[in-house]
C-alpha positions as CSV (number, residue, x, y, z in Angstrom):
1,X,20.5,-33.6,37.3
2,X,18.1,-31.2,34.9
3,X,14.9,-32.8,33.3
4,X,14.0,-31.9,29.3
5,X,11.1,-30.6,27.9
6,X,10.3,-32.2,25.0
7,X,7.6,-29.1,24.0
8,X,10.4,-26.6,25.3
9,X,13.4,-28.7,22.9
10,X,10.9,-28.0,19.8
11,X,10.0,-24.7,20.4
12,X,13.5,-23.6,20.9
13,X,14.2,-25.4,17.4
14,X,11.8,-23.6,15.7
15,X,12.4,-20.3,17.1
16,X,15.9,-20.6,15.9
17,X,15.5,-22.6,12.4
18,X,12.5,-20.1,12.2
19,X,14.7,-17.1,12.9
20,X,17.8,-18.3,10.6
21,X,15.1,-18.7,7.6
22,X,13.9,-15.0,8.1
23,X,17.5,-13.7,8.2
24,X,17.9,-15.5,4.8
25,X,14.7,-14.0,3.5
26,X,15.4,-10.6,5.1
27,X,19.1,-10.1,2.9
28,X,17.0,-11.4,-0.3
29,X,14.8,-8.8,-0.1
30,X,17.6,-6.0,1.0
31,X,15.2,-5.9,4.4
32,X,16.9,-4.3,7.2
33,X,18.0,-7.5,9.3
34,X,18.5,-4.9,12.7
35,X,15.2,-4.1,12.1
36,X,13.8,-7.4,11.5
37,X,16.1,-9.0,14.3
38,X,14.1,-6.5,16.9
39,X,11.0,-6.9,15.7
40,X,11.0,-11.0,16.1
41,X,12.6,-10.6,19.9
42,X,9.5,-8.3,20.1
43,X,7.2,-11.0,18.6
44,X,8.9,-13.9,20.6
45,X,8.7,-11.8,23.5
46,X,4.9,-10.8,23.9
47,X,3.7,-14.1,21.8
48,X,5.2,-16.1,24.8
49,X,3.0,-13.7,27.1
50,X,0.1,-14.0,25.5
51,X,-0.1,-17.4,24.4
52,X,0.5,-17.8,28.0
53,X,-2.3,-15.4,29.3
54,X,-4.8,-16.7,26.3
55,X,-4.1,-20.6,27.5
56,X,-5.0,-19.3,31.3
57,X,-8.2,-17.5,30.3
58,X,-9.8,-19.5,27.7
59,X,-8.0,-23.1,28.9
60,X,-7.6,-23.4,32.5
61,X,-9.7,-20.4,33.8
62,X,-10.7,-22.5,37.2
63,X,-7.2,-23.1,38.1
64,X,-5.1,-20.1,37.5
65,X,-7.2,-17.6,39.9
66,X,-6.3,-19.3,42.7
67,X,-2.9,-20.0,41.7
68,X,-2.2,-16.9,39.8
69,X,1.9,-18.2,40.8
70,X,1.5,-20.8,38.3
71,X,0.6,-18.3,35.3
72,X,4.4,-18.1,34.7
73,X,5.4,-21.7,35.2
74,X,5.5,-21.7,31.2
75,X,7.8,-24.9,31.9
76,X,4.7,-27.2,33.2
77,X,3.0,-26.9,29.8
78,X,0.2,-24.4,28.5
79,X,0.5,-21.9,25.6
80,X,-2.0,-21.4,22.8
81,X,-1.3,-20.3,19.4
82,X,-3.7,-18.1,19.1
83,X,-2.9,-16.1,21.8
84,X,0.6,-15.9,20.7
85,X,-0.5,-14.9,17.4
86,X,-2.3,-12.1,19.4
87,X,0.6,-11.2,21.4
88,X,2.7,-11.0,18.7
89,X,0.8,-9.5,16.3
90,X,0.1,-7.0,18.2
91,X,4.3,-6.3,19.2
92,X,4.6,-6.2,16.1
93,X,2.0,-3.1,15.2
94,X,3.4,-1.2,17.9
95,X,7.0,-1.5,16.1
96,X,5.1,-0.3,13.6
97,X,3.9,2.6,14.7
98,X,7.6,3.4,16.7
99,X,9.8,2.7,13.4
100,X,7.6,3.5,10.4
101,X,8.6,0.4,8.9
102,X,7.3,-1.2,6.1
103,X,4.9,-3.6,8.3
104,X,3.3,-5.8,5.3
105,X,6.7,-6.1,3.4
106,X,8.3,-7.5,7.0
107,X,5.1,-9.9,7.1
108,X,6.0,-11.1,4.2
109,X,9.7,-12.2,5.2
110,X,8.5,-13.6,8.5
111,X,5.6,-15.7,6.9
112,X,7.3,-18.9,6.0
113,X,10.1,-18.6,8.7
114,X,6.9,-18.5,11.6
115,X,4.9,-21.5,10.4
116,X,7.8,-23.4,9.8
117,X,8.9,-22.7,13.3
118,X,5.3,-24.1,14.3
119,X,5.4,-26.9,12.0
120,X,9.0,-27.9,14.4
121,X,7.5,-26.5,17.4
122,X,4.4,-28.5,16.9
123,X,6.1,-31.5,17.2
124,X,7.0,-31.6,20.8
125,X,3.3,-30.9,21.8
126,X,1.6,-34.0,23.8
127,X,-0.4,-32.1,26.1
128,X,-3.6,-32.8,23.5
129,X,-4.9,-35.3,21.6
130,X,-8.2,-36.8,20.6
131,X,-9.5,-40.4,21.9
132,X,-9.4,-42.6,18.8
133,X,-13.3,-44.3,18.8
134,X,-11.9,-46.9,16.3
135,X,-8.3,-47.7,16.9
136,X,-5.7,-46.9,14.2
137,X,-2.4,-48.2,13.9
138,X,-0.4,-45.2,14.1
139,X,-2.7,-44.2,17.5
140,X,-1.0,-42.7,20.3
141,X,-1.3,-44.6,24.0
142,X,-1.6,-42.2,26.5
143,X,-3.2,-43.9,30.1
144,X,-5.4,-46.2,28.8
145,X,-6.4,-44.3,26.3
146,X,-5.5,-44.3,22.1
147,X,-5.3,-40.4,21.0
148,X,-4.9,-39.2,17.2
149,X,-1.7,-37.6,17.3
150,X,-3.3,-34.5,16.3
151,X,-0.3,-32.4,16.7
152,X,1.5,-34.3,14.3
153,X,-1.6,-34.1,11.6
154,X,-1.0,-30.3,12.0
155,X,2.5,-29.8,11.7
156,X,2.6,-31.8,8.4
157,X,0.0,-29.7,6.9
158,X,2.4,-26.8,8.4
159,X,5.3,-28.0,6.5
160,X,3.1,-28.2,3.7
161,X,2.3,-24.6,4.3
162,X,5.5,-23.8,4.1
163,X,6.8,-24.9,0.8
164,X,3.9,-23.5,-0.7
165,X,4.9,-19.6,1.0
166,X,8.7,-20.3,-0.1
167,X,7.6,-21.6,-3.9
168,X,5.8,-18.2,-3.8
169,X,7.9,-15.5,-1.8
170,X,9.0,-14.5,-4.6
171,X,6.2,-14.2,-6.8
172,X,3.8,-12.3,-4.2
173,X,2.1,-9.1,-6.1
174,X,1.8,-6.8,-3.3
175,X,3.2,-6.5,0.3
176,X,1.0,-8.7,2.7
177,X,0.2,-10.8,0.1
178,X,2.3,-14.0,1.4
179,X,1.2,-12.7,5.3
180,X,-2.5,-13.3,4.2
181,X,-1.8,-17.0,2.6
182,X,0.0,-17.7,6.0
183,X,-2.8,-17.0,7.9
184,X,-5.7,-18.2,5.5
185,X,-3.2,-21.6,4.9
186,X,-3.2,-22.1,9.0
187,X,-6.7,-21.6,10.1
188,X,-7.5,-24.1,7.4
189,X,-4.9,-26.5,8.1
190,X,-6.3,-26.3,12.0
191,X,-9.9,-26.7,10.8
192,X,-8.7,-29.2,8.7
193,X,-7.2,-31.7,11.2
194,X,-10.0,-30.9,14.2
195,X,-13.3,-31.8,11.6
196,X,-11.3,-34.6,10.2
197,X,-10.8,-35.9,13.5
198,X,-14.5,-35.1,14.3
199,X,-15.7,-37.5,11.6
200,X,-13.3,-39.8,11.3
201,X,-14.6,-40.3,15.2
202,X,-18.4,-40.3,14.6
203,X,-18.1,-43.0,11.2
């Protein structure tokens, strides 16, 4: 009698796997696992709030002002990774100022787990796709449209980025280097996916 939301399921799996990876890395770097656990909790809570608010404002502003009770209905879909990063980042900064922790060291510890969680969670996202101008065999049929599985393209690139971060985690030269690599790599992944789709569709 209960429905299982695919994106919610994969986001939950991504959070669990990302958490386990982050705990493993915190132990390796001899960083307090209690502090990292608390930080992850705050980042998740405010990340979800930020993701929902950003989605409501940036993608569906015409709907939510007249239906404010629907803003909290995250189970109906509608989360933005940009808002998640802003909300989670703000929570991390407040936690840093409160607890006086080495924020950049903590960010390096969390970076591989974050991108791995994104890679897993993105698999379940079937909300957005881009219509194929030329029909390729890997296209996803949705109604009468054949779509580029943009979420799968991005997920694969995020797995590759996770591999890069995981391989480089023992050779960082300064605190924050791995986290900045994540930010740059993730931005490049998004650019590659959507610019490539645009190029294919116009060719």
